[in-house]
N, C-alpha and C positions, 0 to 999 in steps of 0.2 A: 374768642380772639385767638388768632394764629400766633405761634411762637416765632420769635425773632432772634437772630444771633446777637449775642452781647458784643458791645464795642470792645476791641482789644485794649488791654490796660496800657497806659503810658509807662515809660521808663520810671518816671517819678513815682507813680503808684506802685510799681513793682518794687522799687527800693524802699518806699515807705513800709510795704508789707514785709520785706526782708528784715528791716530794722526792728519792726514791731514783733516779729516772731522770735526774736532772741534778746536776751538781756543786753548783749553786745555782740557785734559781729567782728570786732577787731580786738586785738590785745589792748589792755588798759594802759600799757606802757608806750611811751613814744618810740617811734621807729628807730632802731639802733643806728642806721645810716645817718639820720638827721641828728641824733645825739652826738655822734662822732664829728660831724661837720660843724654844728652850731655851738658846741660847748666852748671852743676857744675864741669865738667871735664876740666882739662888743655888741651888746643888744642895740637894735635899731627898730625899724619898721618891718614887720613880716606879713606875708600874705600866704595863707594856707588854702589851696584850691582843692575842691572835692574833699572837704575836711571830715566828712563822716561823723563819727561820735565825738570828734574834737580832741582826741588824745594828743596829737602833735601840737595843735594850737595851744592847748592848756599847758603843755610842757614848756613851749616857747614863752608864754606869758609868765610862767613861774620863774623863768630866767631873766625877766625884765624886758622882754620884747613887747612892742605895741603891735598887737596881732589883729588882723582882719581875717576871718575864716568864712569860706563860702561853700555851700552845699545846696542841692536842690531838694533834699529830703527834709520835710518839716519834722518828721519823727526823729531823725538823727540829730537835728539841731536842738530839738527840745531836750534830748538827753545830754547833748554837749553843754547846753546852758546850765543844766542841773549839776553836771560834773564840775564845771568851772566854778559854780557857787560853792560846792563842797570844798574845792581846792583853794578858794579864797582869791581867785584871780579874775581879771577883767579881760574879756575878748569881745570884739565887735563881730557879731554873728550876722551873716547875710544869707538869706534864702534866695537862690537864683540859679538859673541854668547857665553853665559856663559857656555854652554856645552863643549866649546872648549878652551875658554880663561882662563888663570891662572895668578893670581898675584904672585909676589915674596913671597915665604913662609915666615911666621913670620914677615911680613913687615908693618902691619897696627895696629894702636892702637885702631881703631874702624872700624868695618865692619858692614855695614847696608844692609839688604836685605828686601825690602818692597813690599809686594803684588805681588810676583812672583809665579804664579800658574802653576805647571807642573805636569805631571804624576809622580807617586812615584819614579820610577827608574831614571828619569831625575832629579827630585828634589834632590835625594840623591847625585848625581854627583855634583850638584851646591853647596849643603850644605857642602860636604866634601872639596871642593875647597875653600869655604868661611871660613870654620874653619881653614884650613891650612894657610890662610893668616893672621890670628890673631897673633899678636906679644905677647911675654910673658908679662903678666899683662894687655893685651888688651881685648876688649869686642866685642862680636858679638850680634847684635840686629836683630831679625827676627819678622816681623809682616805680618799677612796674614788673609784672610777671614776664619773664623772658620766654621767647618763642621756643627755646630748647626744652621747655617743660612739656611740650606736646607728647602725649602718649605715655607719660611717666606717672600718671595717677596722682598728681600733686595739685594743691589749690590753684585756682585761676581759670580763666576761660579756656574752652577747648577749640575755639575758632582762631586759627592762626592770624587772621587779620586783626584781631583784637589784642594780640600779644605784642610785646616790645622786641625789636631788634635794634641794637645800639646804632648801627650804621644808618638806619632809616631815620631815627630820631635826630642824630647829628645833622643829617641833611635838612631837617625841619627847623634847626636852630641856627640858621645862617647869620642871623642878626647878632649873635653872641659868640664869644670865644669858648669853645668846649674844652675844659681842662681835664675831665675824666669821662670815659665811656667804657664801662667794664661790667662783667658778670660777677655776681656774688652768690655763692652757694649757701644754703641753710639746711642743716641736718634736722629733719622733722622728728627724729627720735624713734622712728618705726621702720628704719631701713630705707626710707625714701629721702631724697635730696631735692629741694626746690631751688630754682635759680631765679634771682632777680636781675633785671637790667638796671644799672645805676648810671645816671649822667649828671655831671656837675658842669654848669656853664657860668660864665661871668661876663658882665658888660665892662669894658675898659673904663678906667676913671676919666680918661679924656680921649 
């Protein structure tokens, strides 16, 4: 029997393998930008997109938010469920591809999208769906590796198309009012500095 080329792995399979290869690929603590934003807010309904190991969803649930968390990696969600059980909190976990899955429009008081790096045409699809899920008076928080990181040897994609530039993301959020679009530096403790792009948008109450 002749040898045949193996089918290339899907992104879902690659992320399952990445999660399975490490105890966790993220910090166990909630993202500090999310903590700073959400701590003073009255809990409501939250949507955590590309939730990964669930650290942000679990933190929000511990603060009294009703959380739906979505990720396409079954390995990540299995770990997230276990971590939520250990923390004694309830989260609705959804395994789905964000290019296909849609939340109920205008249903979430807070939508969180952290470190999801996609080609621009796919990113626009996800951002449009995320923005559509924001309820009147609600907020959308987006955090991603900034394009200024290129060539600096810091975590994040090396493809510039996958990295965030705040002006491009602002243009993709025309349906909302963008209140913040900034770069935030993080000292990695080894002489390197990593920069995140942080955007906060809001749907007017009326």
